[in-house]
N, C-alpha and C positions, 0 to 999 in steps of 0.2 A: 356252161359257165367251163371257160379255162380256171383251169386251179392253181392261185396264186398264192404266196406265201402269206400268213396273218400280217406279217409287217407290210408288204405291197398292198393289201387291202386297207388296211388302217391308214398309211400315210397316202397312199394315191388314189385306190377307190374310194373309198369311204369320204375322202375331203375333197374329190372332185365332184361327188354326184350330189344332187340336189338334194336338201335335207329332209329328213324322214316326216311325210305327212302329219300335221298334228293331230294326235287322236289316234293314229294307227295303231293298233292292236297286235300283238303275235300271232294272236290267232287268223285275223283277218291278212296279214303279210305272208304266214302261211302257207293258208290256203290258195293266194293267188299265186306261188310256186308251186305248180304243179300240183295241186290239193295235197300237199304235206301237211301234216297235224302237226300240231306243237302242244304239249301234255302237262299235267303235273300229275304228283302223286296228292291224294284226300284221304281226311278221316270226316265222317260224319258233322259231328261237333263244328268244324268250321262253316257249315251251313248255315247254322246259328247265329252266326255272326253276321250281319249286313254286309258289312263293308268287304270281309272275306269272300261271301259267297258273289258278291258282286263282282270283283277281281277276277276269280275263279273262272265264273260265266263270261266274263269279256275276254280273258288274254287266251284262254285255252280253248281248244277243240275237243279235246281228249282227257280224260280222268283215269288214273288209276289207282284201287283203294290200296293205301298203304298198308294195313294191317286185315283190315275187315272180312279177308276173302282166306286169310291162311289159316291152317288147320286148328289153333288155338283157338280163332275168333270164332269160327265158323262149324266148326265140328267139334266141340270139347267134352264131350263123350262119345260112347261106341256107338248109341243109337238116340244121341241128341245133337239136335241143328241149332244154331242161332243166324238166322239170317237177317235179321233188323238194320244193323250197320251198314252191310252190302246192298240190301235192299234200297236203303235212303241213296245210296252213290248211285246205283243205276236209275235210278227214278229223278236223280237231281240231273243227269247227264242227259236223261230221254229229253228232260223239261226245256234243255238250253242245249239242244242238238248237238250233244257231244259225243264222242267214241269212247266205248269202254273197253279198257285192258283187264282183264280178268288176272290177278297176282294172288298169289300163285298156288299150283297143284301141288307140286314135290318137291320141297326141300330140306335140307338138314337143321333147320332153327325153326321156331316156333312151333314146334308138335305138343300135343296134350302130353299128359303124363300118361292116359291110358295107352296111347299107342306107342311113346317112348320106351314104358314100362313093361310091357306088353308081352308074353309070348305066347309067340304065333309059327305055327309050320308054315314052310314057303307058299302052300297054295293058301293058307287062312290070309298070310300078309297080300299074298295080289287079291284075294278078294277085297279085303279091307280098300285096297286102293282102288280098285274098281267101283266098288261101293262107294267112295268118294269122289271120284271125279264123276261119275254117272249121275250122282243127285247133284252137286255142286254145278258141272257145266248144263246139267240137263234143265236145271232150275230156269238158267237164265239164257236157253237156246233160242238164238236170233237175236239177243238184245245185247251181247258181250261179242264185239268184234276180233278182239285176239285172246290168245290166255299165255302168259308165261308157264308152259307146263311144267319143264323141269329145269328148277333155279338151281345155280352154284354146284352142278355136279362135278366138277372138276377140283382139283386141290389145285395149290399155287405151285407145285411142283410138276403138274401136268399129269398126275396120275387121277385115277377116277378118287373122287372123295370117299373116304371112311363114312358110310353114313348107315341109319337102320335102313336104307332099300337096298344098300350094295350086300349089308351082311344077311337082311333076310331073304332076299329074291335073286340077288347077282346082276349082273351089267344090264341083262334083260328088263330091269326095270326101266329103264328110259323108253325103250321100244313100246312096251306094254301101255306107259303113261300115256304117250302118242295115239296109240292106237284107242285106247277107251275113251280120249279126249275128242278124238276125231268122231267116236262111234257118239258120244253124247251128243255132240253138235257140228254136223259135216261139213257146215259153211265159215265156222270158225277159221281163222291163221293160228296157225299154232307155233308156238316159238321156245325155243332152248335159251335160257339168258345167263350170262356169266359176267365177271368181273374180271379188271386186269387182261385183258384180252385186245384193248387198243391200240397194240404196238406189236401184235403178233408174238412170238416166244412161244413155250413149251404148251403154255395152257391153251395158245390159238390152235397150236398142231394138233393138240389133242381133241380138240372141239371141232375142226375142220375135219379130222378123220371120223369121228363120230357121226356129224351130219351127213357128210359122203355115203357112209356105209348105210347109214338110216335110209337114206335116199335111193339108192343102189339098190335097197330090199324092199321099196314100195311103202315103206313106212313115212306117214301121212305128217312129214314136218314143212314147216311151210316158212321159217324165219330164225335168224338169229338175232338175241338182245345184247347189246353190249350197254352194260349198268353204266359204265363212263363217271365214277366214283374217283375224284381226284383231292386227295387228302392235302394238298398244297399244288397252287397254280401250276409249277416247274412241271409236274408228272403228266400234264396234260399232252398228249403227243400233238406234232406240228397237224395242220390239214393233210397235207400230203401224206404222212405214215398212217394216218388214220384212216383217211379214203383209200389207198392201195390196201389197207389190210380189210375194210369194207368189200372192197372187189373180190378180194379170195373169194368169199363166203358168195355173193353175188354172182360169180361165176358159175356157180353150182347150181343156180337156179332158183337161190334163196333172197327173200325180202330180207333186208337190216333194217334195225331200227336203235335212237339212242333211247335207252327206256329209263333209267334213274341218274341223270346228271345231275351232278353239285360240285363244286370247287372251294375245298375247304380254305381258310386261313389260319395262321398261326399266331395265337392269341396272347397279348393285346395285339392287332393289327397298324401297320402303320398307314394312315389314311393317305400320307402322300403318294404312296405308290404300290399298293397291294390291292385297293378297289380296280385299277388299270391294269395289274395284272392280271387279277381273277376276270375282270371283262375281255382281257386277252384271249383264255381259256377257254371261256365259254363261246368269242365267237369261233374260235379255231373248230371248235365241234361243230359248229353250225354250217360252215362253212365246208369241212368233210362230207357232212349229209348233202348239201346241196349239190356237192358235186359227182352222187351216185346215184343213179339213177332210181336203183331198188333200194334205196335208204328213203321209208317213207312216214319215218315220224321222229319226233324228237321230245323226250319227256324229262322234264325237270323233277328232281326226287325233292317235292315240295317246294312249296312257291316264296315262302317268306323267313328269316331267321327265328322268327319267332316257332317255327312249325319244326327247323331242321332234326333230323335226327344224331347230326354229327357230334354236338356237343355231350351227350349222354352215352356215346360209342368211344370219343375218341375227345377224352380231357386236354384242355388246352389249343384244340380247334374249332372252329366255329366259323360263323356269317358266312356260310357256304351257298345261301341262294341269292336269286336275283331280286327280291324283293327285301329291305330291311324289316326288323320287329314292327316296326310301325307301320309297314306296308308301302314305303316309301319306294319309287322306283331306283335302283342301283346302278352301277355304270354296266355291268352285266346285262341287264335288262336292255339299257341303250344299245347296246354294243349287237346283241340279239338282232333288235328291230332295223337297226343299220345295215346290217350284211344280208336280210332277208330282204331289205328295200333294195339296196345296192343290186342283189343278184337278180332280183326283179328288173330294176331300169336296164342291167348290162345284158339283157340277153336278144 
């Protein structure tokens, strides 16, 4: 499709196209659009609530464990593993024909005390990293389609983030993590994932340099994940900006995906204008993905305001999801459906 501005789509394209067929799901509309996936992050407890489980199964073709595969959850002790929550998510996805994105193998947050407070030589820390990745990825070999191998490796100023891996191993930890993951599951697509890279800038430039260097050295990195968290709708780039940024990475032979999208509102929100501004922001990102062939999926970071991480992390902000706390669809959900349907009709 030709990439149009969000305003053009809303005023011209969406108004002129036929209404979205009743009952059309995000999952069904995205699948018809060249097999793209639409996903959500999940927690196993959500499957215990029938309405939530039904919504997740109906609307989304991909699920990402929000916390169940992070170190502190799955590897709480040096020789202790807890796969119960992760297994439930993978089993739910398999029962409902959904893809799984594994999240995340290497991150500076949500690590157990034995890891963050441990004293390791470089070789010992490399061995710990290898054991973790080999065990976790190996357990789900052939069952998890994509992994966020390295998450948020770049600081906001564009330098490598100071973390235990950089201090203990050096910059080589990024290469090693991808090699270990590929060794554990050669068929999984391996991503590097970060935030504040949707508009370009220092972080995006560093990330581009990293992935180009890795690929030229034969390191098995397959894609770049754009987290796409916006604390207010105005922080979301235009579809043109976002698509152009995606193409910089796609031109290097990489897949790109929107991996953790949400758009928060400053509370109390204004019901007269904020839901539509939020819908425009969500729609802008969907448009960008549809305009780039290598953008294979869009994942929202939890589906309902009741489940969102935003209020706990950013007091004074919230209502960031596409369903409200009662699971009623918000304008953002409808905008995503409209754009998927409009794009399908326009081809």
